[in-house]
C-alpha positions as CSV (number, residue, x, y, z in Angstrom):
1,X,5.3,36.6,9.1
2,X,5.4,33.0,10.3
3,X,2.7,30.7,9.0
4,X,1.7,27.4,10.5
5,X,2.6,24.5,8.3
6,X,-0.4,22.3,7.6
7,X,0.1,18.6,7.1
8,X,-1.8,17.0,4.3
9,X,-3.1,13.5,4.8
10,X,-1.8,11.4,2.0
11,X,-4.6,8.9,1.2
12,X,-3.9,8.4,-2.5
13,X,-3.8,4.6,-3.0
14,X,-4.8,2.3,-5.8
15,X,-4.6,-1.4,-6.4
16,X,-4.8,-3.6,-9.5
17,X,-4.0,-7.0,-10.7
18,X,-2.4,-7.6,-14.1
19,X,-3.3,-11.0,-15.6
20,X,-0.3,-13.0,-16.8
21,X,-1.2,-15.5,-19.4
22,X,2.3,-16.9,-19.7
23,X,2.6,-18.4,-16.2
24,X,0.2,-21.3,-15.6
25,X,1.0,-21.5,-11.9
26,X,-0.4,-18.1,-10.9
27,X,-3.1,-15.7,-12.1
28,X,-1.1,-12.5,-12.3
29,X,0.6,-9.8,-10.3
30,X,-1.0,-7.6,-7.7
31,X,0.2,-4.0,-7.7
32,X,-0.5,-1.5,-4.9
33,X,0.7,2.1,-5.4
34,X,0.4,4.9,-2.9
35,X,2.0,7.9,-1.2
36,X,3.2,8.0,2.4
37,X,4.7,10.6,4.8
38,X,8.2,9.6,5.9
39,X,11.0,11.0,8.0
40,X,13.7,12.0,5.6
41,X,16.4,10.3,7.8
42,X,14.5,7.0,8.1
43,X,16.0,3.8,6.8
44,X,13.1,1.6,7.6
45,X,11.4,-0.5,4.9
46,X,8.7,1.6,3.3
47,X,6.0,-1.0,2.8
48,X,5.9,-4.6,4.1
49,X,3.3,-7.3,4.2
50,X,2.1,-7.8,7.7
51,X,-0.1,-10.8,7.0
52,X,-3.1,-12.0,5.0
53,X,-6.2,-13.8,6.4
54,X,-9.5,-14.8,4.9
55,X,-9.1,-12.8,1.7
56,X,-7.7,-9.6,3.4
57,X,-4.2,-8.4,2.7
58,X,-2.7,-6.3,5.5
59,X,0.3,-4.0,4.7
60,X,2.4,-1.9,7.0
61,X,4.1,1.4,6.3
62,X,6.1,3.5,8.7
63,X,4.2,5.5,11.3
64,X,3.5,9.1,10.3
65,X,6.4,11.2,11.5
66,X,6.1,14.1,13.9
67,X,7.7,17.2,12.6
68,X,9.5,17.5,9.2
69,X,8.5,14.9,6.7
70,X,8.4,14.3,3.0
71,X,6.0,12.5,0.7
72,X,7.3,9.3,-0.8
73,X,5.6,7.1,-3.5
74,X,5.7,3.4,-2.7
75,X,4.9,0.3,-4.7
76,X,4.1,-3.1,-3.4
77,X,3.9,-6.2,-5.7
78,X,3.0,-9.8,-5.2
79,X,2.0,-12.7,-7.4
80,X,-1.5,-13.9,-6.9
81,X,-2.5,-17.5,-7.3
82,X,-6.1,-16.8,-8.2
83,X,-8.4,-13.9,-9.1
84,X,-10.3,-14.0,-5.8
85,X,-7.2,-14.4,-3.5
86,X,-7.8,-10.9,-2.0
87,X,-11.2,-9.2,-1.5
88,X,-9.7,-6.2,0.4
89,X,-6.5,-4.5,1.3
90,X,-5.8,-2.7,4.6
91,X,-2.8,-0.4,5.0
92,X,-1.6,0.7,8.4
93,X,0.9,3.4,9.4
94,X,2.1,2.3,12.7
95,X,-1.1,1.2,14.5
96,X,-3.3,3.6,12.5
97,X,-5.4,2.4,9.6
98,X,-4.8,4.8,6.8
99,X,-6.8,3.2,4.0
100,X,-8.8,0.2,3.1
101,X,-9.2,-0.8,-0.5
102,X,-12.3,-2.9,-1.3
103,X,-12.1,-2.7,-5.0
104,X,-9.2,-4.2,-6.9
105,X,-9.2,-3.6,-10.7
106,X,-8.2,-6.4,-13.0
107,X,-6.3,-5.7,-16.2
108,X,-6.5,-8.5,-18.8
């Protein structure tokens, strides 16, 4: 019996900022953790900063592959100058918006 393989959308993303009291030049570090579908043969960077504008951070991950793929956990980090530097984070796979995070937890 042949069964059709069903692809699961991977939309598990979280973002948080860890306050760093020992560095007076910046507030802390932003961490973004998620899972993406990738081609097992791909050598492309897994997550890159596309740009930021007016408090919105835009990240790019590889386009979702057609055919065989695997799930890969990715982590993006960046130092933030102030607590309100980003109000939202948008993550794109190719040209497709896969998630938008409007809440960023702060750990002090």
